[in-house]
C-alpha positions as CSV (number, residue, x, y, z in Angstrom):
1,M,17.0,-10.7,0.4
2,D,16.1,-10.0,3.8
3,I,12.8,-7.7,3.2
4,R,12.5,-6.9,7.1
5,A,15.9,-5.3,7.1
6,I,15.1,-3.4,3.7
7,N,11.6,-2.3,5.3
8,E,13.4,-1.1,8.6
9,R,15.9,0.9,6.6
10,V,13.3,2.7,4.1
11,I,10.9,3.5,7.5
12,G,14.3,5.0,8.9
13,Q,15.2,6.8,6.0
14,F,11.4,8.0,5.6
15,R,11.0,9.1,9.1
16,A,14.3,11.1,8.9
17,G,13.1,12.9,6.2
18,G,16.2,12.4,3.5
19,E,16.5,10.5,0.5
20,I,15.3,6.7,0.3
21,E,18.0,4.6,-1.1
22,G,16.3,3.2,-4.5
23,M,13.0,4.8,-4.1
24,H,10.8,7.9,-4.8
25,R,10.2,9.7,-1.7
26,D,7.3,11.4,-3.5
27,R,5.4,7.9,-4.2
28,L,5.9,6.4,-0.9
29,L,4.0,6.1,2.2
30,L,4.3,4.2,5.4
31,L,1.1,2.3,6.7
32,T,0.6,0.9,10.0
33,T,-1.9,-2.0,10.7
34,A,-3.2,-4.1,13.6
35,G,-2.1,-7.5,13.5
36,A,-4.8,-9.5,12.7
37,R,-4.0,-12.2,15.1
38,T,-1.7,-10.2,17.6
39,G,-3.2,-6.7,17.3
40,R,0.5,-5.6,17.6
41,R,1.5,-2.6,15.3
42,H,3.5,-3.2,12.2
43,T,4.6,-0.6,9.6
44,T,5.0,-1.2,6.3
45,P,6.5,1.4,3.5
46,M,4.6,1.1,0.1
47,M,4.0,2.8,-3.1
48,F,0.8,4.6,-3.4
49,H,-1.4,6.0,-6.3
50,R,-3.6,9.6,-6.2
51,A,-6.7,8.7,-8.3
52,G,-9.0,11.0,-10.2
53,E,-8.5,14.1,-9.3
54,G,-5.9,13.4,-6.5
55,D,-8.2,13.2,-3.9
56,R,-8.3,9.6,-3.4
57,L,-5.2,8.1,-2.1
58,L,-5.0,4.3,-3.3
59,V,-2.5,1.5,-2.0
60,I,-2.0,-1.9,-4.0
61,A,-1.8,-5.0,-2.6
62,S,0.1,-6.8,-5.3
63,N,2.7,-8.2,-3.3
64,A,4.8,-8.3,-6.2
65,G,2.8,-10.8,-7.9
66,A,2.6,-13.2,-5.5
67,T,-0.2,-15.8,-5.3
68,A,-0.8,-14.6,-2.0
69,D,-2.1,-11.3,-0.4
70,P,0.6,-9.8,1.8
71,D,0.3,-9.7,5.5
72,W,-0.4,-5.8,5.7
73,Y,-3.8,-6.2,3.3
74,R,-4.8,-9.3,5.7
75,N,-4.3,-7.0,8.6
76,L,-6.4,-4.2,7.7
77,V,-9.2,-6.4,6.1
78,A,-9.2,-7.6,10.1
79,D,-8.6,-4.2,11.3
80,P,-9.7,-1.4,8.6
81,A,-8.1,1.5,11.5
82,V,-5.0,2.3,10.2
83,T,-2.4,5.0,10.4
84,V,-1.1,6.9,7.3
85,E,2.6,8.9,7.1
86,I,2.6,10.6,4.4
87,G,5.3,13.4,3.2
88,D,5.6,15.3,6.5
89,S,2.4,14.6,7.9
90,S,0.8,11.5,9.8
91,Y,-2.9,10.9,10.5
92,D,-5.4,7.9,11.1
93,A,-7.6,6.8,8.5
94,T,-10.0,3.8,7.3
95,A,-8.7,1.1,5.0
96,V,-11.5,0.4,2.6
97,P,-10.9,-2.2,-0.3
98,L,-12.3,-1.2,-3.5
99,T,-14.9,-3.4,-5.0
100,G,-16.8,-4.1,-8.4
101,D,-16.3,-1.4,-10.9
102,D,-14.8,1.3,-8.9
103,R,-12.1,-1.2,-8.3
104,A,-12.0,-2.2,-12.0
105,R,-11.7,1.4,-13.0
106,A,-9.1,2.3,-10.1
107,W,-7.0,-0.9,-11.5
108,D,-7.0,0.2,-15.1
109,E,-5.8,3.6,-14.3
110,I,-2.9,2.4,-12.0
111,K,-1.8,0.0,-14.6
112,A,-1.8,2.6,-17.1
113,A,0.1,4.8,-14.9
114,Y,2.6,2.1,-13.7
115,P,2.9,-0.7,-16.2
116,F,4.5,-3.0,-14.1
117,F,1.6,-3.7,-12.5
118,A,0.0,-5.6,-15.3
119,D,3.0,-7.8,-14.7
120,H,2.3,-8.5,-11.3
121,E,-1.4,-9.4,-12.3
122,V,0.0,-12.1,-14.8
123,K,2.3,-13.6,-11.9
124,A,-0.7,-13.5,-9.5
125,A,-2.3,-16.5,-11.5
126,G,-5.8,-15.5,-11.0
127,R,-5.6,-13.4,-7.8
128,E,-7.4,-10.5,-8.0
129,I,-4.9,-7.8,-6.5
130,P,-6.5,-5.7,-3.8
131,V,-6.6,-1.9,-4.4
132,V,-7.5,-0.1,-1.2
133,E,-8.3,3.6,-0.3
134,L,-7.1,5.1,2.7
135,I,-9.9,7.5,3.9
136,R,-8.8,10.1,6.5
137,R,-10.7,10.0,9.8
């Protein structure tokens, strides 16, 4: 499976405004980060979660349960200035990884809403899966 090819297809379908093959458009956003080493812009499609009363936009760096963080997460740790495309809008945001009790509460809420993340947690073999808030600038 060529993940880059799949991501390019999803990005194109998302930006075209139509259906996205195999995904729910209403649970998908595009996150653009600057490469940690190169500074080159990278766009990644991903699922998001609206926490609490829906005023917090969260993304989950589960990497499908891999033992390493995804590249997009390492990029935003190096440079938290990101661009978010959601629905028909696009805006600049600051990516803030959650910590402590805030992360624990959000993680429990995410696992309750989407039980497959509990499987990712087991597969991650001890890696704490980052939860990141995207705060509009």
